[in-house]
N, C-alpha and C positions, 0 to 999 in steps of 0.2 A: 552574539547578535540576536539570537532567539529571545533571550531573556529581556533584551532592551525593548522588544516589540510585544512582549507577552501580554501586558495589560491592554495595549492598543488593539491587538487582535481580539481579545476577549470582548471588549466593548463593541467593536464593529461586528463581530460574529453574532452577538446577541441582538444588535440593532437590525441587521439585514437577514439573518437566518433564524432568528427566534430561538426556539427550543431544540434546534437540530443538534445532534451529538457532537461534542468536541472531538477534535482529531487527536491522534497520538503522534509521537515522534520516535525516532530511533537514532542511536549513536553508538560508536565503538569506544571501548576504553580498556585499559589494563588494570584499572583500579577495582577492587572488590567493594563497590559502593553498596550501601544498604538497599536491599531489594528482596523480593520474594524468591525463595529458593525453589528452583524447578528440578525435581528429582528425575533421574533418567528413567524412562518408561521401560517396562518389560518387553513390549512389542512396539508396533508402529503407533505413532501419535503425530497428528498434523500440528505443525508449529503455530498455526493460526489459532488453535485452541489455547495455547499458552499466551499468545499476543492478546487474546480476548480479555485477559485479566487486566492488561494495561488500560483497556477501554473503560474498565470499572474503577480506574483511579489508582491501581496498584503498580508499583514499579517492578518490572520483570527483567531479570538478568539471565542471559543464556550464553552457553559456550558449546563447543563441539560435543561434549559428553552429555549434555542435557537434552539434545535433540533426538527425537525418536523417528526421524525420517532422513534417509540418505539424501533425498532431494533437497531438504531444508539445509543440510550441512553444505551442500553445493551452492544453493542460491543465497545463503548467508555468508558465503566466502570461507568456510572452515575446512573445506575439502574439495579437491577437483576429481576425486575418484567417483566412479559410477558403478552401480550394481552390475554384475556379470550379465551379458546378453541384454543390456538396457535397450538396444535398438529393437529387440523383439518384445520387450515389456511394454514399450511405448506404442507399439504397432500391433501386429497380429498374434503375438505370443508364439509359444512352441507347443504343439499338440502333445498332451500327456505329461508335460513338464512345467509349463508356465502359461498362465492366462494373460493375454495382452490387454492393455487399456484401450487400444484401438483409437488413439488420438492422432496417429499418423498412419497413412495407408500402407506403407511398406517399411521394412527395416532399412533399406537403402536410403529412403527419404529421411529417416531419423539420423542416419550417419551424416548426410549432407547438412541437416539442421544443426547437429552438434558441431560440425566443422566450422560453422559460421557463428556459433554461440559466443557471447562475450566472455572474457576471462575476468575473474573477480577473486581477490584474496582479501580476507578480513584483515584490517590494519591493526587489530588488537585482539586480546584474548576473549573479551566479552562483547556482546551486543546487548544494549539496554533499550527497552521500550517503556515509555511512560506517557501519560496524558498531558496535553498542553498546559493545563492549569496547575500541574505539579512541577513545572520546570523550575530549576534552580540556576543561580548565576553562573555556575561552572559548567552547565550543560551546553554542548555544542552539537545540536542535531544535524544529521545529514539530510533528512527529509521529514515532511509532515504528511501523515497518512489519514485520510478521511474515509469513514465507512458511511456511505450515503445512499439515499434513495434517488430516484430519477430527478425530482425537482431540485434537490440540493446539488446533484451532479450537474444539472444544467447551469446553475449559478457558478459553480467552480470551474467548469469547462469554459464558460464565456469569459470569466475573469482571467483565466490563464492565457486566453488569446487576446485580451484587451489591448495590449501594446505590441502585438505581433502582426507583421505584414504577411508572413508565411502562414498558410492555412493549417499547417501541421505543428502547432504549438503543443499538442497533446498526442502521445503515441499509445498504441495498444499492442504491445509485443506478445507473441505466443510464448507463454511461460507458466510455470507453476504459480499458484496464488502468492506464495512468499517471494517469488522472483519479481513480480510486479510491485510488491510492497517494499522490497529491500534492494535487490541487485540492480535493477534498472534505474530506480531513483538515485541510488548511490553513484552509479556511473554517470548519470545525467548531471549530477551536482558538480562533476569535474569537467564538464564540457563547456565550451565557450557560449553556447546557447542552450542552457538546460531546459528540457521539456518536461511537462507533467506526464504522469503515467496512469492511464485508466486500466484497471485490472480486476483480478479475481473472477475471471471467466473459467478458470480451471474447474472442471466438473468434479474432480476428486476432492477439492477444497470446499465446494459449495455447501456441504452439510454443516460446515463450521460457521457459516454466515446466514443471516436472514435471507429469506427468498427474495426480498425486494431491495437488496442492497448490493452495491459493487464498491470497489475501493478506488480512491483517487489520491495518488501519491505525488507530492510536489517537492522537488529538490529545494533545499533551503534557500539557495541563491534566488530562485524564481519566486519562492513564497514571500520573501521580504518585499519584492516589488508588487506582488498581488495585494498584500496588506496596504501598502502605500497607495495603491490605485483605487481602493474600494470606494472612497468618498467622492470620486469624480466619475465613476463608472456607471453602467446600466443599473447598478443596485439602487441608485437614487431616482430612477425613472418609474413611470407608471406601470409598465408591463411587469417589472419585477415585483411591484407591490401586489399585483394580482396573484402571482405565484406565492408570494410570502403569506398572503391571507389564507390561501389554500393549505399551505404547510401548517400554519397556526391552527387551522380548523381540524386538522387530522384527517383531511379528505384528499390527501395527495394521490390517491389511486383514481380520482375522478376528475374529469375536465369540468370547466365552469359551465359548459353547455350540456353536460350529462343530465338527463331528466331524473 
């Protein structure tokens, strides 16, 4: 399905979003397709640093052994195990033994959070990331991931809600950066009403991203409809044209009324 709309999306993206960065996709496979080899790190390494290579047009293939973060192995579906005392790691830590990230107030709150966390198991040995313009006929993406500034996000957010009566066509779950890029979009792609996922608010992952960007991950089933809707949506109206001009001018950090 993705390859069938590959060129249509490229043309419409250029028309309505100008020089904004192309998205990447991910999918799971058991085939050792030609891709950049990711060597296992000696210590911790955020998977978003590996995914960044796909943003530059290189195909990236990962499995459980190439991930340098236990959280990434979890959020990419390769393991359900968590580090010992994870509830303390995510909250207040253990004095003299473990520094806490302080993302949750108490260990008990972390336990409740984990009890309600979704279950996710990778359906194949590898997960592959590649940029949209490098798609091949055999690729079957689970979701499309945009790395975007506020102006681009406003367009994507509004387009995702274009044919939605429910005001919550986009969700923002509390999760690691890779969780909002992979796990939640993967699960949404299997729901009857797949929602887009606004993410990468994870403070630990922020150093791997530009200061002015977040991610917007769209389940493939929803993305097809978004592409089909582009030519009849707000993207052809005057208000978007003003935003588009600002994006093209490179002044997306300023309003049109800023002196």
